[in-house]
C-alpha positions in Angstrom: -57.3 -42.1 -28.4 -54.0 -41.8 -28.4 -52.3 -40.8 -25.0 -51.1 -37.4 -25.0 -47.6 -36.1 -26.3 -45.8 -36.0 -22.9 -47.3 -39.3 -21.7 -46.0 -41.1 -25.1 -43.9 -43.9 -24.0 -41.1 -43.3 -26.7 -41.3 -39.9 -25.3 -40.7 -40.7 -21.2 -37.7 -42.9 -22.8 -36.5 -40.4 -24.3 -36.8 -37.7 -21.1 -35.0 -41.0 -18.6 -32.2 -40.9 -21.0 -31.7 -37.0 -21.1 -31.8 -37.0 -17.5 -29.6 -40.0 -16.9 -27.1 -38.6 -19.5 -27.7 -35.0 -17.9 -27.0 -36.5 -14.1 -23.5 -38.4 -15.3 -22.6 -35.2 -16.8 -23.4 -33.1 -13.7 -21.5 -35.4 -11.4 -18.8 -36.2 -13.7 -17.5 -32.5 -13.4 -18.6 -31.7 -10.1 -16.0 -33.7 -9.0 -13.4 -33.0 -11.6 -13.9 -29.2 -10.0 -14.0 -30.2 -6.5 -10.7 -32.1 -6.2 -8.7 -28.7 -6.1 -9.5 -27.0 -2.5 -9.6 -23.4 -2.3 -8.2 -21.0 -0.2 -9.3 -17.7 0.7 -6.9 -14.7 0.5 -6.5 -11.2 1.1 -4.7 -8.9 -1.6 -3.3 -5.4 -0.7 -2.7 -3.0 1.9 -5.3 -0.8 3.0 -4.1 1.9 5.8 -5.6 5.4 6.5 -3.7 9.1 6.0 -4.8 12.3 6.2 -3.9 15.3 4.2 -4.6 19.0 4.0 -7.4 20.1 1.6 -4.5 21.8 -0.4 -2.9 18.4 -1.3 -4.4 16.7 -4.4 -3.3 12.8 -4.8 -1.0 11.9 -7.6 0.9 9.4 -9.5 4.5 9.3 -10.7 6.5 10.8 -8.2 8.1 7.4 -6.9 7.6 3.7 -8.3 7.9 2.4 -5.0 5.4 4.3 -3.4 1.5 3.0 -2.7 0.1 6.7 -2.1 1.5 10.1 -3.8 0.1 13.7 -3.3 1.4 17.3 -4.1 0.3 20.6 -5.0 2.2 22.3 -7.4 1.0 25.8 -7.0 2.8 25.6 -3.7 5.6 24.0 -4.6 4.9 20.4 -2.3 5.1 16.8 -2.9 5.2 13.1 -0.9 4.3 9.4 -0.6 4.2 6.9 1.2 5.9 3.4 1.0 4.8 0.8 3.0 6.6 -2.4 3.9 4.5 -5.3 5.9 5.7 -7.0 8.5 4.4 -10.3 6.7 6.5 -9.5 3.4 9.4 -8.2 5.3 9.5 -11.6 7.2 8.9 -13.9 4.0 12.4 -11.5 2.9 13.9 -12.5 5.9 14.3 -9.5 7.3 13.3 -8.3 10.8 13.5 -5.2 12.1 13.6 -4.6 16.2 11.6 -1.3 16.3 10.5 1.9 14.4 14.0 3.7 14.9 15.9 1.0 13.1 14.0 0.5 10.0 14.4 4.1 9.9 18.0 4.2 10.2 17.8 1.3 7.7 16.3 3.5 5.3 18.4 6.7 6.0 21.5 5.0 6.0 21.4 5.9 1.9 19.1 8.6 1.8 20.2 11.4 -0.6 23.8 9.7 0.0 25.2 11.1 -3.4 23.3 14.5 -3.5 25.5 17.8 -2.7 25.5 19.8 0.1 23.7 16.5 1.9 22.5 17.4 5.6 20.8 14.9 7.9 18.7 16.4 10.9 18.7 14.6 14.3 15.5 12.4 14.5 12.9 12.0 17.2 10.9 9.6 18.2 7.3 9.6 19.6 4.2 6.6 20.6 0.9 7.3 20.1 -1.3 4.9 21.1 0.6 1.6 19.4 1.7 3.5 16.6 5.5 4.5 17.1 6.8 7.4 14.9 10.2 8.8 14.2 10.5 12.3 12.3 13.8 13.7 11.2 14.7 16.9 8.4 17.4 15.5 5.2 18.1 18.6 2.5 20.6 18.4 -0.1 21.2 21.3 -2.7 19.6 20.4 -6.2 21.6 22.1 -9.2 19.1 22.2 -11.8 16.9 24.3 -9.5 19.2 26.1 -7.7 17.6 25.9 -4.7 17.9 23.5 -1.5 15.2 20.9 -1.1 14.1 19.8 2.3 12.8 16.3 2.8 11.0 16.0 6.2 11.2 11.9 6.7 9.2 10.2 9.0 9.0 6.3 9.8 5.9 5.1 11.5 5.4 1.6 12.6 1.7 -0.1 13.4 1.1 -3.8 14.3 0.7 -5.1 10.6 3.7 -2.9 8.6 6.3 -0.2 8.6 5.6 3.4 6.6 8.0 5.6 5.1 6.6 9.4 5.1 8.7 11.6 2.8 7.4 15.2 1.9 9.5 18.0 0.5 9.7 21.6 -0.4 11.8 24.7 -1.2 14.4 26.0 1.7 12.0 29.1 1.7 8.5 27.1 1.9 9.3 24.2 4.3 8.9 26.2 7.2 5.5 27.9 6.9 4.0 23.8 6.0 6.3 21.7 8.4 3.6 21.0 11.1 1.1 20.4 7.8 3.4 17.6 7.5 3.7 16.3 10.8 0.0 15.8 11.1 0.2 13.8 7.7 2.4 11.0 9.4 0.7 11.3 12.5 -2.2 10.5 10.7 -1.0 7.0 9.6 -3.0 4.0 10.8 -4.2 1.0 9.5 
């Protein structure tokens, strides 16, 4: 009686050769990919911010910002720019405190605009987070109205934040307290 196909001598030799060849290929390619050590990295920056329910997320206001919001009906808009301390350190930039970070930004803010005014800043600390805020304004020829900015700086353990929110001169007083709530909601 012939042996079943599985136990055939020629078949066993062929299977052993196949296993040997497969083992060689497996172990040789394993060694090739194992020579490079991979390091786990994190990308992006996550932070928390609260907005009034009448504001919507948007895009197109500022290319450097990481978060933008607006309300077309109320004619309000704003954005947040994040400078992580790690990125600043890599660029060899170091601020000693929140006020220095804020002043560095405000130095050139609206510099070439008509009727530019910068209000006095005030500072506040909530927990471990430092805040600075002020108002700035200029006359916009195109819309023939004064635009008022609520400008804030935030320092957390990980990052600095610039918060800019604007409205017309007439609308600004109505929404300033909401602008402050937005600023003081930032955390990471």
